[in-house]
N, C-alpha and C positions, 0 to 999 in steps of 0.2 A: 364140258369138254373132257374127253377121256385121254389116256396117254398117247394113243395112236394119232388122235387129232392134234394134240399138242406138238408131237414130233413133226407132223405134216406142216403145221404152222411155222415151226422153226425152219424147216427145210425150204418152205416157200420164201421166207424172209431172206434166207441165205442166197437163194436163187435171185431174188430181186436185187439184193446188194451186188451180186456178181454181174448182173446185167448193167450195172451203173445207175440203177434207180436210187434216188435219195430216200432212204428209209429213216424216218424220224426216230429219235431216241425214245420217244414215248411209246412207239410201237414195239421197239425192242424190249423195253421194260415190261410192257403189257404181256408180251409173249413169254417173258420170264415168269411173270405172275401166273399166267395161264398154265404154264408147264408145272410150276410148283403146286398149284391147286389140283392139277390132274394127277399128281403123285410122282412126277419125274424127280429123281434124286441124284443130283451131282453137286459137287462143292460150289460151283458158280451160280447155279440157278437161284438159290435164296439171295445171294448177293445182288444179282441182276434185278430180281423181283423187288428188292427192298430199296432200290436207289430213290433218293429224293429228287425233286425237280432240279435243285442246284447241283446235283451230282450227275445229271444227265450226260455230261461229256464222257463219263466212264462207261456208258452203256455199250457203245460199239466194241470196246475191248472185252468187256465181260461177255457180250453176246458171242464173240469169237471163241472165248474159253468154253462156253456152254456147248457150242458146235463141236469143238475138239473133244470135250468130255463124252459127248454122245456119238462121236464118229460121223457127224453129218458133214458132207461136202456138197457143194453146188452140183447140179446135174448138167451144167452148161456144156460139157463135152459131148453130150448126146445131141441136143438140139436147142440152141439159144432161142429160136422162135417159139418153141413149145413152152419155154419158161415164161415168156411174155403172155402167152395164152393162160398159163396158170396164174399169173398175176391178175389178169382180167377175171378169171374164175373166182379167185379168192375174194376180190372186192365184191363181185356179184353175189357170192354166198353171204357176205356180211350185210349186203343190202337186204337180201331176202330174209335172213334170220333176225334182222333188226339190231344187230350189234354195232352198226355204223350209220351215221346220218346218210340218207340216200343221195343227197346232192353232193356231199363231200366225197363219197365213194364213187359216184359217177364221174366226178371231175378227176379222181385218181385213175380210173379206167381210161379216161381220155388221154391224160398226160403220160401215164406209166405203161400203157399197153397199146392203145389205138395209134398214138403218134409214132412210136418206134416200129410198129407193124405196118405203117403207111396206110392207116385208116381202112382196115378190111370191112367189108359190107356187114359182117356179123356184129360189128360194134357200132354201126351207124346210129341205131336207135338210142343207145346209151350216150353217145357223143352228142346227139341232138338234144337229148334231155339235159345233159350237163351244160350245154351252151345256153339253153333256155333258163336253167337254174341260175347260172352265173349272171345273166342279164335280167333277172326277174323284175327288179324294181324299175329299171330303165325302159326296157322294150316291151315288157309284158305286164303292165300294171293291173290287168284284170284277171291274171292267173294267180291262184293261191298256192302257197307252199304245199298244202295238202294235195292239190291236184298234181303238182309236179312230183311229189313223193310217190303218189300212186302210180304215175306213169313210169317213173324210174324203177320202182319195184317190179312192175309188170315186165318192163324191158329186161331187167336182170333175170327174172324167171325164164323168159323166153331164151335168153342167151344160155343159161345153164342147161336148158333142155336140148340145145343144139351142139354143145361142146362134148367131144369124146373125152373119156378119162385120159389124162396124160400117160404116156407109156411107162414112165418111171413109177407111177403110183402102183401099178400092178407088177412091174418088173422087180422092184426092190422089196425084199421082205422087211417087215417092221423091225425096228431096232430092239423092240421090247418083246419079251417072250411070254 
């Protein structure tokens, strides 16, 4: 991950939190670690990245400090619906690049994007795969995790191919020079 990607991840998490999505402290800490490894340098990034599990309750406050230090503010004033699409895009990218379990990420797309967007057709395939993944043992005993993961990855690729770049990605210059 480079500096621009780390900033984008921080911005996406800020947007998610601003839409009311529950962002787990572990994701905030991981974003801090990613930012640190990418070379971002603020006083709070190492503190956020270095939090231990029992210190996770400090992550939201430190995350806000990191945002302040980098000048990151949520993009919600422009288009809250676009933020939800960016949430879906972010999870789909993690599915495709292998950085997140496909079933877990598809479930996140279902709950954090599809539901608040009132189940748009573009997310139907991922919602269906997430539902199947959730009911794997009960309703689909002859389907393997590998088959589900393959289907979820393909659906995520197809989603990414259809989503336009969010307007703020091209409208806002990178924070880093």
